[in-house]
C-alpha positions in Angstrom: 219.9 165.9 226.7 218.7 168.6 229.1 215.5 170.5 228.5 215.9 173.1 225.8 212.3 174.4 225.4 209.1 174.6 227.4 205.7 174.0 225.9 202.7 174.4 228.2 199.1 174.9 227.4 197.1 173.4 230.2 194.2 175.6 229.0 193.0 173.2 226.4 191.9 169.7 225.6 194.1 169.5 222.5 197.9 169.9 222.2 199.4 171.0 218.9 203.0 170.5 217.9 205.0 171.7 214.9 207.9 169.7 213.4 210.0 169.9 210.3 208.3 168.8 207.1 209.4 167.9 203.6 208.7 171.5 202.6 211.1 172.8 205.3 208.1 174.4 207.0 206.7 173.3 210.3 204.4 170.3 210.0 201.4 170.0 212.3 200.9 167.2 214.8 198.0 166.9 217.3 197.2 165.1 220.5 194.0 165.1 222.5 190.4 165.7 221.6 190.2 165.8 217.8 187.0 167.9 217.9 189.3 170.8 218.7 190.4 170.6 215.1 186.9 170.2 213.7 186.7 166.4 213.5 183.1 165.4 213.6 184.1 161.9 214.7 185.2 162.6 218.2 188.4 160.8 219.0 191.1 161.2 221.6 194.7 160.9 220.3 197.0 159.8 223.1 200.1 160.2 220.9 201.0 163.0 218.6 199.4 162.4 215.2 200.6 164.0 211.9 198.2 166.1 209.8 198.4 167.4 206.3 198.7 171.0 207.4 201.8 173.1 207.0 201.8 176.0 209.5 203.8 179.0 210.5 202.2 179.3 213.9 199.6 177.4 216.0 197.7 177.8 219.2 195.3 175.5 221.1 192.4 176.9 223.2 189.3 175.4 224.9 188.0 173.0 222.3 189.3 175.0 219.3 192.5 175.7 217.4 194.0 178.6 215.6 196.9 178.5 213.1 198.7 180.6 210.5 199.0 178.6 207.3 202.0 178.6 205.0 200.5 181.4 202.8 200.1 183.7 205.8 196.4 183.3 206.2 194.8 182.6 209.6 192.5 179.6 210.0 190.3 178.3 212.8 188.6 175.0 213.7 186.8 173.8 216.8 183.8 172.4 218.6 180.8 174.6 219.6 178.7 173.0 222.2 175.9 175.6 222.3 175.5 178.0 219.4 173.5 180.3 221.6 176.5 180.9 223.9 179.0 181.2 221.1 180.5 184.7 221.0 182.8 184.5 217.9 186.2 183.2 219.1 186.7 181.2 215.8 186.8 184.6 214.0 184.5 183.3 211.2 180.8 184.3 210.7 179.5 181.0 209.4 179.7 178.3 212.1 177.5 175.4 213.4 176.6 173.9 216.8 179.0 170.9 216.4 182.5 170.3 215.1 183.6 173.1 212.7 186.3 172.0 210.3 189.3 174.2 209.6 188.3 177.3 207.7 190.3 180.3 206.6 189.5 183.7 208.1 188.9 185.8 205.0 187.7 189.1 206.5 188.6 191.5 209.4 187.3 194.8 210.6 189.7 197.7 210.4 190.0 200.7 212.7 187.3 202.7 211.0 184.8 199.8 211.3 184.9 198.6 207.7 185.1 194.9 206.8 188.2 194.4 204.7 190.2 191.4 203.3 192.2 189.8 206.0 195.9 190.6 206.0 198.8 188.1 206.2 199.3 187.0 209.8 202.3 185.9 211.7 201.0 184.9 215.2 197.7 183.6 216.7 196.6 183.2 220.3 193.7 180.9 221.3 191.9 181.5 224.6 190.5 179.5 227.5 186.9 179.5 228.7 186.0 182.0 231.4 184.5 179.1 233.4 184.4 175.4 232.5 181.6 174.6 230.0 180.7 178.3 229.5 181.9 178.4 225.9 183.0 182.0 226.5 186.5 182.7 225.2 188.4 185.0 222.9 191.2 185.0 220.4 194.0 187.4 219.3 195.8 187.7 216.0 198.9 189.6 215.0 199.5 190.4 211.3 202.9 190.7 209.5 202.9 194.5 210.1 202.4 194.2 213.8 198.7 195.1 213.9 196.6 193.3 216.5 193.1 191.9 215.9 190.7 190.2 218.4 187.5 188.2 218.2 185.1 186.4 220.6 183.8 187.1 224.0 184.2 190.6 225.2 182.2 190.6 228.4 185.1 192.3 230.3 186.6 194.3 227.5 189.2 191.7 226.8 189.1 192.5 223.0 190.6 195.9 223.7 187.9 197.6 221.5 186.8 200.2 224.0 183.5 198.5 224.6 182.1 195.2 225.8 180.4 194.0 222.6 181.5 190.5 221.5 182.8 190.1 217.9 182.5 187.1 215.5 185.0 188.7 213.1 188.5 189.8 214.1 188.5 193.6 214.8 191.6 195.7 214.7 192.9 197.1 218.1 194.0 200.7 218.3 197.6 200.7 219.7 200.5 203.2 219.7 202.8 201.2 217.4 203.7 197.7 216.3 203.0 194.6 218.5 205.4 191.6 218.5 203.6 189.2 220.9 200.5 188.7 223.0 199.1 186.6 225.8 195.5 185.6 226.4 194.0 184.7 229.7 190.4 183.8 230.6 189.0 187.3 230.5 192.1 189.5 229.8 194.6 190.2 227.1 198.2 191.4 227.3 200.0 192.9 224.2 203.8 193.3 223.9 204.9 196.1 221.7 208.1 196.4 219.7 209.2 199.1 222.2 209.2 196.6 225.1 206.1 198.2 226.6 203.1 196.0 227.6 199.4 197.0 227.2 196.6 195.2 228.9 192.8 195.1 228.6 190.0 193.2 230.1 189.4 192.1 233.7 191.9 193.1 236.4 189.8 191.9 239.3 192.5 189.3 240.2 195.5 191.5 239.2 196.3 189.7 235.9 196.9 193.0 234.1 199.1 194.4 236.8 197.3 197.7 236.8 196.8 198.0 240.6 193.8 197.5 242.9 191.9 200.7 241.7 191.5 199.4 238.1 189.2 196.4 238.1 188.5 196.5 234.3 189.6 198.3 231.2 188.0 198.1 227.8 190.8 199.8 226.0 194.5 199.0 226.1 196.3 200.5 229.2 200.0 200.7 229.7 201.3 198.3 232.4 203.6 200.6 234.6 206.6 199.2 236.3 207.8 196.9 233.5 210.9 198.0 231.5 212.0 196.5 228.2 209.8 193.4 228.3 211.1 190.7 225.9 208.4 188.0 226.4 205.3 187.3 228.4 202.9 184.5 229.1 199.4 184.3 230.6 197.6 181.7 232.7 193.9 181.6 233.6 194.1 184.6 235.8 197.8 185.6 236.2 200.7 186.6 234.0 204.5 186.3 233.8 206.9 188.8 232.1 210.6 188.6 231.2 212.2 192.1 231.4 215.6 193.6 231.3 215.6 193.6 235.1 214.4 190.0 235.5 211.2 187.9 235.7 208.1 189.6 237.0 204.7 188.1 238.0 201.2 189.4 238.7 197.7 188.2 239.3 196.1 185.3 241.2 198.3 183.3 243.5 195.8 181.1 245.2 197.7 177.9 244.3 201.2 179.5 244.5 201.3 179.8 240.7 203.3 183.1 240.9 206.2 181.1 242.5 206.6 183.8 245.2 208.0 183.1 248.6 205.0 182.7 250.9 206.9 184.1 253.8 207.1 187.4 251.9 203.9 187.3 249.8 201.0 185.6 251.6 198.2 187.4 249.6 196.0 185.4 247.1 196.2 188.3 244.6 199.1 190.4 243.5 197.8 193.6 241.8 201.1 195.0 240.4 204.0 193.2 238.9 206.6 192.1 241.4 210.1 190.8 240.8 210.4 187.0 241.1 214.0 186.4 239.8 216.6 189.1 238.9 218.0 187.1 236.1 217.3 186.2 232.5 216.0 182.6 232.1 215.9 180.4 229.0 212.2 180.1 228.8 209.0 180.2 230.9 205.3 179.3 230.4 202.2 180.0 232.4 199.7 177.1 232.4 196.1 177.1 233.7 197.0 177.6 237.4 200.7 176.8 237.3 204.0 178.1 236.1 207.1 176.5 234.6 210.6 178.0 234.4 213.5 176.7 232.3 217.0 177.8 233.4 220.1 178.2 231.4 221.6 175.0 232.8 218.7 172.9 231.6 216.9 172.5 234.9 213.2 173.2 235.3 211.2 174.7 238.1 207.5 174.5 238.6 205.0 175.9 241.0 201.2 176.2 241.4 198.4 173.8 241.3 199.4 170.2 241.3 196.3 168.0 240.9 194.4 170.1 243.5 197.3 170.5 245.9 199.5 173.5 246.7 203.2 173.6 246.4 204.2 177.2 247.0 208.0 177.1 246.5 209.5 176.5 243.1 211.2 173.0 243.0 214.0 172.3 240.6 213.1 169.2 238.7 216.4 168.7 236.9 215.2 165.8 234.8 217.3 164.7 231.8 215.5 163.4 228.7 
């Protein structure tokens, strides 16, 4: 059959898959470095391997994993190389310099700064290191009521808390309504609201937030102008892609052509405000580390960006049947 979904997370050393289980809930399969799930016996699974976990949502980051378990609780596992550089992306206070087995996140910090019992969650978003080997990354969580929480590295304000202090416990983000989705880059966060508006926080030095050249960083959520009725979004290392009622928009770093823009019209390495890539609705899209993947209604796939260190600036239709 033709492609019917895109899964891309080139930001991690572990890939996580969900599949039907006997309980009619998504079963968890993993492939890659098992330390990202807290396995103290480092192993590298080349093929998807079943686990005993039943999950509602999963996300793989740099050497760690987040998931929503069947009871709505959020859980985290992963490998910490240097505890002195750890900033809290697992969202749990007790952790060790080694593989950390899966543990439930029991507490969060609410808007008035009090530690309270963690709510039921619906979505989790694991992040990527700001630079390879740094151990600096952050995580985002959305509860069943549309409230957003963030934990981890906050050096550029990417936790949306109004400051640059890192957090080892998820802290609630002040937003003007309910969130339905989010996207996490290296040092920035994008949040999609139920209204179709998008708010961003963190670094905009490479235009990933789409806030223009004059805004290099924001520690609190800022509305991304120029995007109307956004339905979905995806973030790469330092760029972002948005599906709107008007079509597909892109912003951020374009060093490797990852924005898929025509180089004869856009020859800049950085795009600071969202620009229209395609004036049509597509089936699915994903932003990888420094590449993008587009799935069209006819089942064909286009890719652009970094390709093993080489540039290919124009989207090429793969059209492979599987």
